[in-house]
TIPAMAR-65980 format. One record per residue (C-alpha): residue number from 1; x negated, y, z. Coordinates in pm, whole numbers, plus 50000, padded with zeros to 5 digits. Each point is the difference from the previous one (the first is absolute). Example, Ala and Ser with C-alpha at 12.3 -4.5 7.8 and 13.67 -1.06 7.14 Angstrom:
<pts>
<1; <48770; 49550; 50780>>
<2; <49863; 50344; 49934>>
</pts>
This chain:
<pts>
<1; <27386; 54686; 39333>>
<2; <50338; 50013; 50161>>
<3; <50152; 50387; 50072>>
<4; <50232; 49995; 50247>>
<5; <50211; 50334; 49975>>
<6; <50216; 50139; 50284>>
<7; <50361; 49845; 49993>>
<8; <50132; 50364; 49934>>
<9; <49755; 50126; 49761>>
<10; <50182; 50161; 49668>>
<11; <49770; 50117; 49809>>
<12; <49634; 49933; 49949>>
<13; <49736; 50215; 49760>>
<14; <49699; 49793; 49868>>
<15; <49990; 50204; 49717>>
<16; <50014; 49963; 49621>>
<17; <50033; 49613; 49831>>
<18; <49627; 50030; 49858>>
<19; <49841; 50133; 50318>>
<20; <50179; 49712; 50217>>
<21; <49877; 49732; 49737>>
<22; <49669; 50169; 49987>>
<23; <49943; 50011; 50417>>
<24; <50176; 49660; 50053>>
<25; <49808; 49761; 49716>>
<26; <49644; 50196; 50115>>
<27; <50110; 49838; 50302>>
<28; <50151; 49696; 49960>>
<29; <49824; 49914; 49624>>
<30; <49973; 49690; 49880>>
<31; <50216; 49840; 50344>>
<32; <50262; 49798; 50126>>
<33; <50114; 50091; 50337>>
<34; <50297; 49887; 50240>>
<35; <50122; 49774; 49631>>
<36; <50124; 49689; 49972>>
<37; <49866; 49877; 49660>>
<38; <49944; 49736; 49820>>
<39; <49569; 50075; 50071>>
<40; <50157; 49925; 50313>>
<41; <50224; 49660; 49962>>
<42; <49873; 49810; 49720>>
<43; <50207; 50068; 49711>>
<44; <49924; 50120; 49687>>
<45; <49816; 50316; 49981>>
<46; <50005; 50402; 50021>>
<47; <49837; 50176; 49711>>
<48; <49914; 50298; 50154>>
<49; <49703; 50251; 49864>>
<50; <49727; 50014; 50280>>
<51; <50140; 50384; 50104>>
<52; <50356; 49900; 50044>>
<53; <50160; 50020; 50347>>
<54; <50220; 49782; 50106>>
<55; <50212; 50113; 50398>>
<56; <50221; 49812; 50185>>
<57; <50127; 49840; 49703>>
<58; <50156; 49683; 49879>>
<59; <49807; 49833; 49745>>
<60; <50055; 49656; 49795>>
<61; <49992; 49857; 49645>>
<62; <49767; 50165; 49727>>
<63; <50063; 50391; 50074>>
<64; <49742; 50300; 49831>>
<65; <49895; 50272; 50230>>
<66; <49855; 50251; 49783>>
<67; <49671; 50157; 50053>>
<68; <50053; 50303; 50301>>
<69; <50354; 49888; 50077>>
<70; <50154; 50032; 50316>>
<71; <50223; 49699; 50086>>
<72; <50185; 50115; 50355>>
<73; <50295; 49771; 50150>>
<74; <50133; 49818; 49721>>
<75; <50105; 49624; 49920>>
<76; <49826; 49949; 49632>>
<77; <50074; 49646; 49859>>
<78; <49860; 49802; 49688>>
<79; <49980; 50169; 49662>>
<80; <49978; 50375; 50121>>
<81; <49808; 50253; 49849>>
<82; <49877; 50373; 50180>>
<83; <49755; 50213; 49765>>
<84; <49664; 50206; 50083>>
<85; <50094; 50290; 50261>>
<86; <50301; 49888; 50141>>
<87; <50216; 50089; 50327>>
<88; <50244; 49677; 50092>>
<89; <50175; 50026; 50326>>
<90; <50260; 49836; 50131>>
<91; <50088; 49809; 49702>>
<92; <50178; 49651; 49989>>
<93; <49942; 49814; 49657>>
<94; <50231; 49704; 50091>>
<95; <50277; 50245; 50027>>
<96; <49961; 49968; 49593>>
<97; <50095; 49617; 49988>>
<98; <50309; 50090; 50182>>
<99; <50139; 50250; 49732>>
<100; <49816; 49828; 49701>>
<101; <50001; 49658; 50059>>
<102; <49569; 49959; 50003>>
<103; <50006; 50165; 49619>>
<104; <49820; 50318; 50095>>
<105; <49695; 50072; 50154>>
<106; <49926; 50309; 50177>>
<107; <49738; 50208; 49778>>
<108; <49874; 50305; 50135>>
<109; <49742; 50215; 49724>>
<110; <49698; 50171; 50077>>
<111; <50003; 50336; 50222>>
<112; <50349; 49960; 50118>>
<113; <50176; 49982; 50359>>
<114; <50327; 49730; 50114>>
<115; <50144; 50047; 50285>>
<116; <50293; 49885; 50173>>
<117; <50222; 50178; 50298>>
<118; <50315; 49819; 50219>>
<119; <50249; 50334; 50056>>
<120; <50205; 50087; 50327>>
<121; <50348; 49805; 50001>>
<122; <49958; 49800; 49698>>
<123; <49911; 49683; 49879>>
<124; <49897; 50130; 49688>>
<125; <49627; 50091; 49939>>
<126; <49767; 50303; 49731>>
<127; <49704; 49859; 49803>>
<128; <49802; 50264; 49855>>
<129; <49702; 50078; 49779>>
<130; <49794; 50266; 49870>>
<131; <49652; 50051; 49882>>
<132; <49701; 50052; 50252>>
<133; <49969; 50313; 49751>>
<134; <50353; 50114; 50021>>
<135; <50046; 50352; 50188>>
<136; <50342; 49982; 50106>>
<137; <50059; 50413; 50027>>
<138; <49895; 50034; 49598>>
<139; <50292; 50121; 49834>>
<140; <50086; 49897; 49630>>
<141; <49947; 50375; 49895>>
<142; <49664; 49944; 50121>>
<143; <49943; 49646; 49814>>
<144; <50022; 49787; 50350>>
<145; <50018; 49641; 49902>>
<146; <50176; 49674; 50164>>
<147; <49776; 49648; 49992>>
<148; <49730; 50202; 49834>>
<149; <50230; 50111; 49732>>
<150; <50132; 50333; 49843>>
<151; <50394; 50024; 50103>>
<152; <50083; 49997; 49625>>
<153; <49809; 49686; 49928>>
<154; <50165; 49852; 50318>>
<155; <50316; 50132; 49894>>
<156; <50025; 49816; 49633>>
<157; <49828; 49649; 50169>>
<158; <50311; 49976; 50232>>
<159; <50239; 50142; 49812>>
<160; <50103; 50222; 50237>>
<161; <50017; 50425; 50028>>
<162; <49940; 50287; 50223>>
<163; <50361; 50007; 50103>>
<164; <50002; 49673; 50125>>
<165; <49739; 50078; 50274>>
<166; <50052; 50367; 50070>>
<167; <50338; 50160; 50063>>
<168; <50073; 50313; 49718>>
<169; <49921; 50235; 50251>>
<170; <49644; 49887; 50043>>
<171; <49795; 50210; 49746>>
<172; <49724; 49883; 49813>>
<173; <49743; 50140; 50227>>
<174; <50123; 49870; 50308>>
<175; <50032; 49654; 49831>>
<176; <49708; 49735; 50102>>
<177; <49938; 49630; 50132>>
<178; <50096; 50140; 50385>>
<179; <50376; 50065; 49922>>
<180; <50047; 49765; 49708>>
<181; <50303; 49769; 50128>>
<182; <49775; 49682; 49842>>
<183; <49998; 49768; 50255>>
<184; <50351; 49776; 50031>>
<185; <50096; 49829; 50361>>
<186; <50015; 49635; 49913>>
<187; <49920; 49660; 50138>>
<188; <49580; 49958; 50029>>
<189; <50018; 49727; 49710>>
<190; <50171; 50307; 49757>>
<191; <49791; 50227; 50113>>
<192; <49726; 49869; 49891>>
<193; <50151; 49916; 49628>>
<194; <50092; 50389; 50017>>
<195; <49652; 50098; 50070>>
<196; <49821; 49831; 49771>>
<197; <50246; 50120; 49724>>
<198; <49900; 50329; 50080>>
<199; <49677; 49974; 49969>>
<200; <50027; 49862; 49699>>
<201; <49975; 49622; 50009>>
<202; <50336; 49876; 49858>>
<203; <50044; 50146; 49649>>
<204; <50334; 49808; 50022>>
<205; <50222; 50225; 50167>>
<206; <50315; 50058; 49878>>
<207; <50202; 49803; 50334>>
<208; <49748; 50196; 50224>>
<209; <50036; 50396; 49887>>
<210; <50433; 49920; 50017>>
<211; <49960; 49848; 50309>>
<212; <49735; 50247; 50213>>
<213; <50210; 50244; 49871>>
<214; <50316; 49888; 50174>>
<215; <49761; 49901; 50326>>
<216; <49977; 50268; 50269>>
<217; <49688; 50171; 49970>>
<218; <49745; 50222; 50233>>
<219; <49711; 50199; 49941>>
<220; <49668; 49961; 50220>>
<221; <50166; 50334; 50155>>
<222; <50312; 49862; 50061>>
<223; <49883; 49687; 50120>>
<224; <49728; 50086; 50285>>
<225; <50371; 50140; 50268>>
<226; <50091; 49581; 49920>>
<227; <49695; 49805; 50043>>
<228; <50072; 49766; 50320>>
<229; <49668; 50007; 50179>>
<230; <50094; 49791; 50256>>
<231; <50106; 49685; 49746>>
<232; <49696; 50061; 49789>>
<233; <49786; 49990; 50308>>
<234; <50184; 49695; 50116>>
<235; <50012; 49831; 49651>>
<236; <49598; 50049; 50030>>
<237; <49976; 49852; 50350>>
<238; <50186; 49672; 49868>>
<239; <49780; 49963; 49703>>
<240; <49730; 50065; 50216>>
<241; <50096; 49720; 50232>>
<242; <50092; 49729; 49690>>
<243; <49677; 50074; 49869>>
<244; <49779; 49975; 50329>>
<245; <50210; 49629; 50094>>
<246; <49891; 49871; 49639>>
<247; <49633; 50109; 50056>>
<248; <49973; 49869; 50362>>
<249; <50119; 49645; 49888>>
<250; <49800; 49977; 49660>>
<251; <49704; 50089; 50261>>
<252; <50057; 49718; 50241>>
<253; <50146; 49769; 49754>>
<254; <49629; 50041; 49790>>
<255; <49833; 49974; 50315>>
<256; <49785; 50314; 49960>>
<257; <50170; 50238; 50249>>
<258; <49870; 50248; 49799>>
<259; <50270; 50234; 50061>>
<260; <50064; 50275; 50295>>
<261; <50266; 49785; 50165>>
<262; <50046; 50257; 50307>>
<263; <50122; 50229; 49753>>
<264; <50159; 49783; 49747>>
<265; <50248; 49906; 50305>>
<266; <50046; 50363; 50090>>
<267; <50160; 50080; 49651>>
<268; <50183; 49645; 50047>>
<269; <50176; 50087; 50352>>
<270; <50057; 50365; 49880>>
<271; <50143; 49947; 49581>>
<272; <50216; 49621; 50082>>
<273; <50267; 49986; 50222>>
<274; <49917; 49621; 50081>>
<275; <49643; 50083; 50029>>
<276; <49919; 49873; 50329>>
<277; <50155; 49696; 49851>>
<278; <49741; 50025; 49712>>
<279; <49679; 50049; 50257>>
<280; <50105; 49646; 50171>>
<281; <49987; 49826; 49667>>
<282; <49637; 50135; 49898>>
<283; <49906; 49904; 50394>>
<284; <50114; 49650; 49988>>
<285; <49833; 49986; 49577>>
<286; <49668; 50122; 50228>>
<287; <50056; 49755; 50265>>
<288; <49957; 49743; 49707>>
<289; <49639; 50000; 49937>>
<290; <49818; 50075; 49606>>
<291; <49705; 50228; 50108>>
<292; <49708; 49758; 50046>>
<293; <50006; 49888; 49620>>
<294; <49920; 50402; 49908>>
<295; <49746; 50055; 50252>>
<296; <50234; 50239; 50178>>
<297; <49802; 50133; 50309>>
<298; <50110; 49906; 50266>>
<299; <50010; 50359; 50221>>
<300; <50199; 50076; 49686>>
<301; <50257; 49707; 50049>>
<302; <50059; 50050; 50346>>
<303; <50073; 50420; 49948>>
<304; <50248; 49875; 49733>>
<305; <50161; 49821; 50259>>
<306; <50006; 50310; 50260>>
<307; <50154; 50190; 49772>>
<308; <50322; 49770; 49905>>
<309; <50029; 49968; 50370>>
<310; <49960; 50340; 50057>>
<311; <50316; 50113; 49743>>
<312; <50201; 49729; 50200>>
<313; <49919; 50182; 50275>>
<314; <49834; 49728; 50168>>
<315; <49789; 50149; 50207>>
<316; <49802; 49755; 50158>>
<317; <49869; 49758; 49734>>
<318; <49951; 50312; 49774>>
<319; <49726; 50083; 50299>>
<320; <49875; 49669; 50007>>
<321; <49976; 49944; 49680>>
<322; <49797; 50338; 49982>>
<323; <49741; 49848; 50241>>
<324; <49970; 49754; 49859>>
<325; <49946; 50208; 49639>>
<326; <49682; 50174; 50188>>
<327; <49898; 49706; 50138>>
<328; <49975; 49857; 49673>>
<329; <49824; 50355; 49876>>
<330; <49712; 49876; 50240>>
<331; <49975; 49695; 49926>>
<332; <49959; 50070; 49623>>
<333; <49706; 50246; 50071>>
<334; <49838; 49739; 50190>>
<335; <49992; 49794; 49743>>
<336; <49920; 50251; 49750>>
<337; <49696; 50082; 50151>>
<338; <49950; 49640; 50104>>
<339; <50075; 49794; 49748>>
<340; <49853; 49650; 50122>>
<341; <50207; 50053; 50314>>
<342; <49725; 50050; 50208>>
<343; <50147; 50342; 50166>>
<344; <49801; 50009; 50285>>
<345; <49644; 49826; 49910>>
<346; <49718; 49989; 50268>>
<347; <49754; 50239; 49853>>
<348; <49725; 49972; 50257>>
<349; <49733; 49792; 50159>>
<350; <50087; 49857; 50405>>
<351; <49797; 50286; 50150>>
<352; <49962; 50326; 49959>>
<353; <49740; 50204; 49778>>
<354; <50052; 50322; 50180>>
<355; <50036; 50131; 50332>>
<356; <50143; 50320; 49936>>
<357; <50200; 50139; 49701>>
<358; <50085; 50359; 49894>>
<359; <50206; 50084; 49717>>
<360; <50125; 50355; 49896>>
<361; <50231; 50022; 49718>>
<362; <50100; 50342; 49798>>
<363; <50409; 50099; 49902>>
<364; <50171; 49992; 49684>>
<365; <50197; 50233; 49884>>
<366; <50220; 49867; 49686>>
<367; <50025; 50174; 49695>>
<368; <50249; 49815; 49780>>
<369; <50117; 49617; 49962>>
<370; <50106; 49922; 50363>>
<371; <50273; 49770; 50052>>
<372; <49856; 49792; 49644>>
<373; <49721; 49846; 50265>>
<374; <50287; 49841; 50212>>
<375; <50136; 49595; 49993>>
<376; <50210; 49896; 49863>>
<377; <49935; 50321; 49691>>
<378; <49620; 49932; 50032>>
<379; <50106; 49602; 49945>>
<380; <50214; 50019; 49687>>
<381; <49909; 50349; 49852>>
<382; <49682; 50180; 49883>>
<383; <49876; 50257; 50318>>
<384; <49772; 50321; 49951>>
<385; <49915; 50223; 50280>>
<386; <49795; 50304; 49988>>
<387; <49817; 50075; 50324>>
<388; <49717; 50177; 50191>>
<389; <49831; 49922; 50357>>
<390; <49896; 50238; 50170>>
<391; <49833; 50123; 50287>>
<392; <50205; 50237; 50207>>
<393; <49788; 50318; 50211>>
<394; <49686; 49819; 49851>>
<395; <50093; 49653; 50206>>
<396; <50129; 49655; 49949>>
<397; <50298; 49992; 50212>>
<398; <50103; 49677; 49959>>
<399; <49774; 49748; 50224>>
<400; <49921; 49700; 50223>>
<401; <49797; 49865; 50229>>
<402; <49928; 49598; 50022>>
<403; <49800; 49876; 50289>>
<404; <49911; 49631; 50112>>
<405; <49992; 49933; 50372>>
<406; <49921; 49772; 50267>>
<407; <50330; 49910; 50089>>
<408; <50319; 49831; 49811>>
<409; <50304; 50095; 49792>>
<410; <50069; 50331; 49830>>
<411; <50006; 50347; 50179>>
<412; <50188; 50264; 49821>>
<413; <49996; 50364; 50027>>
<414; <50103; 50329; 49786>>
<415; <50002; 50387; 49986>>
<416; <50341; 50030; 50113>>
<417; <49873; 49805; 50329>>
<418; <50156; 49663; 49951>>
<419; <49804; 49721; 50172>>
<420; <50021; 49636; 50008>>
<421; <49780; 49662; 50085>>
<422; <50121; 49699; 49799>>
<423; <49868; 49664; 50156>>
<424; <50225; 49744; 49804>>
<425; <49936; 50020; 49619>>
<426; <50335; 49845; 49931>>
<427; <50137; 50376; 50108>>
<428; <49842; 50186; 49728>>
<429; <50180; 49835; 49729>>
<430; <50352; 50078; 49901>>
<431; <50302; 50103; 50008>>
<432; <49922; 50326; 50141>>
<433; <50206; 50244; 50179>>
<434; <50084; 50319; 49736>>
<435; <49890; 50238; 50321>>
<436; <49670; 49783; 50069>>
<437; <49757; 50230; 50016>>
<438; <49719; 49726; 49909>>
<439; <50156; 49831; 49738>>
<440; <49788; 50161; 49743>>
<441; <49658; 49864; 50153>>
<442; <50194; 49638; 50097>>
<443; <50102; 49959; 49614>>
<444; <49600; 50119; 49852>>
<445; <49868; 49672; 50274>>
<446; <50271; 49786; 49829>>
<447; <49946; 50092; 49596>>
<448; <49593; 49967; 50074>>
<449; <50073; 49653; 50196>>
<450; <49797; 50129; 50270>>
<451; <50389; 49931; 50249>>
<452; <49947; 49629; 49962>>
<453; <49620; 49986; 50010>>
<454; <49821; 49809; 50304>>
<455; <49797; 50340; 50008>>
<456; <50233; 50189; 50246>>
<457; <49962; 49696; 50207>>
<458; <49619; 50047; 50063>>
<459; <49998; 50351; 49997>>
<460; <50208; 50291; 50041>>
<461; <50029; 50391; 49718>>
<462; <50114; 50307; 50112>>
<463; <50185; 50163; 49740>>
<464; <50045; 50401; 49974>>
<465; <50195; 50180; 49787>>
<466; <50015; 50383; 49898>>
<467; <50177; 50218; 49732>>
<468; <49954; 50402; 50037>>
<469; <50266; 50093; 49783>>
<470; <50346; 50103; 50116>>
<471; <50260; 49682; 50022>>
<472; <50205; 49944; 49690>>
<473; <49744; 50224; 49800>>
<474; <50091; 49774; 49659>>
<475; <49625; 49969; 49942>>
<476; <50041; 49591; 50021>>
<477; <49857; 50009; 50370>>
<478; <50126; 49649; 50110>>
<479; <49894; 49846; 49689>>
<480; <49666; 50129; 49981>>
<481; <49976; 49947; 50375>>
<482; <50056; 49653; 49930>>
<483; <49729; 49999; 49729>>
<484; <49726; 50125; 50266>>
<485; <50095; 49678; 50243>>
<486; <49986; 49775; 49718>>
<487; <49677; 50116; 49888>>
<488; <49856; 50041; 50358>>
<489; <50095; 49627; 50035>>
<490; <49824; 49863; 49698>>
<491; <49704; 50202; 50068>>
<492; <50002; 49864; 50375>>
<493; <50065; 49650; 49872>>
<494; <49758; 49977; 49694>>
<495; <50267; 50003; 49770>>
<496; <50029; 50180; 49616>>
<497; <50121; 50366; 50070>>
<498; <50085; 50076; 49612>>
<499; <50252; 50284; 49941>>
<500; <50183; 49779; 49837>>
<501; <50014; 49742; 50252>>
<502; <50054; 50241; 50275>>
<503; <50280; 50118; 49797>>
<504; <50184; 49659; 49894>>
<505; <49992; 49911; 50400>>
<506; <50189; 50372; 50106>>
<507; <50253; 49911; 49722>>
<508; <50094; 49701; 50166>>
<509; <49891; 50108; 50335>>
<510; <50320; 50277; 49962>>
<511; <50237; 49692; 49923>>
<512; <49913; 49832; 50312>>
<513; <50076; 50305; 50176>>
<514; <50355; 50022; 49825>>
<515; <49935; 50384; 49917>>
<516; <49977; 49855; 49622>>
<517; <49747; 50263; 49787>>
<518; <49801; 50011; 49680>>
<519; <49647; 49997; 49963>>
<520; <49913; 50369; 49910>>
<521; <49969; 50146; 50333>>
<522; <49692; 49721; 50122>>
<523; <49859; 50024; 49608>>
<524; <50019; 50404; 50006>>
<525; <49740; 50018; 50308>>
<526; <49783; 49665; 49939>>
<527; <49860; 50157; 49673>>
<528; <49860; 50329; 49999>>
<529; <50153; 50303; 49821>>
<530; <50245; 50050; 49750>>
<531; <50137; 49662; 49840>>
<532; <50286; 49916; 49768>>
<533; <50062; 49647; 50111>>
<534; <50197; 49744; 49787>>
<535; <50180; 49625; 50090>>
<536; <50099; 49737; 49779>>
<537; <50250; 49796; 50122>>
<538; <49970; 49605; 49897>>
<539; <49895; 49725; 50219>>
<540; <49806; 50129; 50193>>
<541; <49988; 50431; 50100>>
<542; <49708; 50150; 49804>>
<543; <49922; 50371; 50008>>
<544; <49709; 50203; 49824>>
<545; <49890; 50294; 50153>>
<546; <49822; 50266; 49777>>
<547; <49826; 50292; 50156>>
<548; <50111; 50335; 49862>>
<549; <49751; 50233; 49854>>
<550; <49972; 50355; 50072>>
<551; <49771; 50253; 49831>>
<552; <49847; 50206; 50276>>
<553; <50159; 50282; 49897>>
<554; <50356; 49837; 50031>>
<555; <49916; 49902; 50364>>
<556; <49878; 50297; 50134>>
<557; <50314; 50123; 49862>>
<558; <50215; 49773; 50148>>
<559; <49825; 49989; 50329>>
<560; <50133; 50381; 49994>>
<561; <50337; 49978; 49825>>
<562; <50096; 49712; 50201>>
<563; <50189; 50045; 50360>>
<564; <50047; 49751; 50242>>
<565; <50266; 50130; 50263>>
<566; <50115; 49747; 50323>>
<567; <50369; 50141; 49980>>
<568; <50059; 49937; 50345>>
<569; <50271; 49740; 49970>>
<570; <49971; 49610; 50059>>
<571; <50198; 49757; 49768>>
<572; <49886; 49632; 50042>>
<573; <50047; 49858; 49628>>
<574; <50161; 49665; 50122>>
<575; <50385; 50043; 49940>>
<576; <49965; 50149; 49660>>
<577; <49739; 49764; 49891>>
<578; <50287; 49697; 50106>>
<579; <50244; 50220; 49797>>
<580; <49780; 50006; 49669>>
<581; <49931; 49628; 50032>>
<582; <50378; 49926; 50016>>
<583; <50064; 50211; 49714>>
<584; <49736; 49836; 49794>>
<585; <50123; 49676; 50089>>
<586; <50371; 50103; 49920>>
<587; <49834; 50079; 49646>>
<588; <50110; 50414; 50045>>
<589; <49949; 50158; 49654>>
<590; <49951; 50301; 50099>>
<591; <49727; 49894; 50271>>
<592; <49795; 49780; 49738>>
<593; <50027; 50292; 49748>>
<594; <49816; 50232; 50276>>
<595; <49776; 49827; 50069>>
<596; <49889; 49894; 49650>>
<597; <49969; 50381; 49984>>
<598; <49787; 49963; 50312>>
<599; <49791; 49785; 49797>>
<600; <49923; 50242; 49719>>
<601; <49954; 50275; 50211>>
<602; <49707; 49835; 50140>>
<603; <49866; 49919; 49684>>
<604; <50093; 50391; 49883>>
<605; <49848; 50126; 50341>>
<606; <49645; 49840; 49913>>
<607; <50010; 50138; 49703>>
<608; <50072; 50330; 50095>>
<609; <49709; 49983; 50253>>
<610; <49759; 49846; 49756>>
<611; <50073; 50270; 49744>>
<612; <49926; 50285; 50292>>
<613; <50399; 50135; 49961>>
<614; <50075; 50019; 50370>>
<615; <50326; 50249; 49867>>
<616; <50148; 49707; 49801>>
<617; <49815; 49756; 50339>>
<618; <50253; 50210; 50243>>
<619; <50298; 50022; 49746>>
<620; <49973; 49613; 49998>>
<621; <50015; 50005; 50400>>
<622; <50299; 50178; 49957>>
<623; <50141; 49778; 49838>>
<624; <49919; 49673; 50203>>
<625; <50153; 50207; 50304>>
<626; <50384; 50072; 49810>>
<627; <49993; 49628; 49903>>
<628; <49953; 49858; 50373>>
<629; <50267; 50263; 50099>>
<630; <50188; 49795; 49745>>
<631; <49860; 49673; 50141>>
<632; <50096; 50109; 50357>>
<633; <50229; 50263; 50081>>
<634; <49820; 50017; 50355>>
<635; <49709; 50100; 49858>>
<636; <50016; 50388; 50024>>
<637; <50186; 50160; 50273>>
<638; <50070; 50376; 50066>>
<639; <49667; 50047; 50209>>
<640; <49797; 49862; 49731>>
<641; <50162; 50158; 49715>>
<642; <49966; 50370; 50166>>
<643; <49640; 49922; 50012>>
<644; <49956; 49906; 49624>>
<645; <50252; 50306; 49942>>
<646; <49751; 50291; 50170>>
<647; <49717; 49857; 49778>>
<648; <50115; 49894; 49667>>
<649; <49917; 50348; 49831>>
<650; <49643; 49910; 50064>>
<651; <50025; 49662; 49889>>
<652; <49972; 49749; 49660>>
<653; <50162; 49721; 50260>>
<654; <50043; 49816; 50296>>
<655; <50175; 49707; 50185>>
<656; <49930; 49820; 50314>>
<657; <49795; 49720; 50041>>
<658; <50100; 49642; 50113>>
<659; <50366; 49966; 50005>>
<660; <50051; 50318; 50100>>
<661; <50283; 50138; 50222>>
<662; <49699; 50179; 50219>>
<663; <49651; 49910; 50031>>
<664; <49714; 50159; 49789>>
<665; <50077; 50201; 49659>>
<666; <49791; 50082; 49751>>
<667; <49984; 50307; 49734>>
<668; <49789; 50142; 49694>>
<669; <50029; 50372; 50029>>
<670; <49983; 50215; 49695>>
<671; <49622; 50070; 50053>>
<672; <49783; 50123; 50227>>
<673; <50111; 50287; 50145>>
<674; <50349; 49882; 50000>>
<675; <49863; 49671; 50218>>
<676; <49905; 50265; 50272>>
<677; <50327; 50159; 50010>>
<678; <50174; 49676; 50022>>
<679; <49808; 49926; 50309>>
<680; <50040; 50309; 50138>>
<681; <50411; 49927; 49957>>
<682; <49994; 49661; 50128>>
<683; <49808; 50093; 50318>>
<684; <50264; 50289; 50013>>
<685; <50227; 49688; 50006>>
<686; <49853; 49829; 50294>>
<687; <49870; 49749; 49762>>
<688; <49678; 49860; 50024>>
<689; <49742; 50031; 49668>>
<690; <49749; 49727; 50017>>
<691; <49638; 49983; 49906>>
<692; <49927; 49707; 49760>>
<693; <49751; 49858; 49741>>
<694; <49989; 49705; 49773>>
<695; <49856; 49690; 50176>>
<696; <49728; 49844; 49853>>
</pts>
């Protein structure tokens, strides 16, 4: 994680060193984040404990990082040894070579801090050290410590006395690490040597003692007012820029494109004076393609090009490559669904088997795992979604009626009053206008093969669709309606209308329409009840749909405590879907981590339901909602927040369904009595509460 602080920041309190280490390593433990390490570049190796955290640093050669240690904003080279539970900030071990000629390597003992800061109006720096357990405000009189040792032991080991550190006017009760003039104002490399001496690592120290006495020195108390925070920030940006350039260069050269080039280019441009020239060099390297041998998906390749062009301000080429990336996702999805390449196979005979077909499907509410079903994630990573098919007010709200007529061509009508008759089958095929209200039905005719059949030349059909839910509901209406149309066509022509086959056809249909989308919506409606569905990537996409079994008591309790309501706001998921897909193609580490967490929460949610722990299930919903807001800042808004604020005290958890931003929400009340209160509160806010039941 990169912390970008305000330029005018002069003091920021994170807590004690122990608290900082505990919080940071618990989050980043075992992670290398935004670093150039030999793990990335292919030279030598980092010897690092599984819980050590290396963040925003340049690590090369054989470097040991101990258990639970934190390395931040550093350059560490071959031979460096960092002990366990250490905090190392802003250290460049190469500066040792400048003053020592390569004869000394940086070593930091267990449980120590080492950090370096520049000074205002000075080319000199101060390198500080202490133990993470030292309390700077505990006096000598109270047995205070420095680097984990009693002060008398420090004096004896270093060969210095109290008068070297404190004015004689300062009594022993007032003398402590905070006001001890310990740290020399010297060059960076020399400061590291003095710090190693102060930590007790350089026993042959006679010359250092004399030199230390003659140096200008500062205490922790004095130092604070002289730190050049602006310079510190600029140095940090420069280091990030250099690391980013090295990571981007290696990612392109090795042909893997595994790095987030969008973010790297931003850091290059911000941190390096020649950042634009560096990005142009990266683009030149990219345009000499070497990615086929590494089986990089074409969608990822195009997105990398879009990111590089965007960094250089070439908006036209960036947009063109993004369109290619989106089209490539559709092609890759089609291949995953139909590996043989027969994308729109002819599944039917030459005559209609039924004259009239009516298909009605339930809506779906998603509990956890959404976005992990969406290509290209679901083509490359494990996806798991927990959702439920529901009836609203006792009815399956989404449906289609197909009738074979005596005429020719296709007549399409919907419940919004749109109507069209198409005589020429060629008009059923893409491309489609984005605002075309009939493109869903047209796409269904194409993916089922009916649009290319001679059937339509002999006899016509009429297709009427409806969705008795508010537009932009988040209940998966579009994909479920597509599933209903596809199933109706299959039934009319005598084809196999199994849920698995219909679900795959809808996944193709979404790509053909240009809307993207995954498999969870149609699966949520085509398969009854509550289910946990997992998609395994490979040569072909396969889904495993497993029913979630509830004991009778849990089911009754869920029906009483789960509130489903419409926020009154409408939002379409298309734009946010494109944003999520783009971020995945960019290999955005935050998004990837978030979706993996959503997959885990889907499994936890299943366990909570099957074990009857509805309170835990509610808390899982809340965790899902928080992650969705991290993924998309527009997932919520003031009105939605206001609704949840009014019912928070009566609930275990809540979320909006689908992509959020409006549409339907669901909530697990604390108990049955709280559920009644929630319904009253929502009604008072002019929010409609729907009656629902599980669709079996």
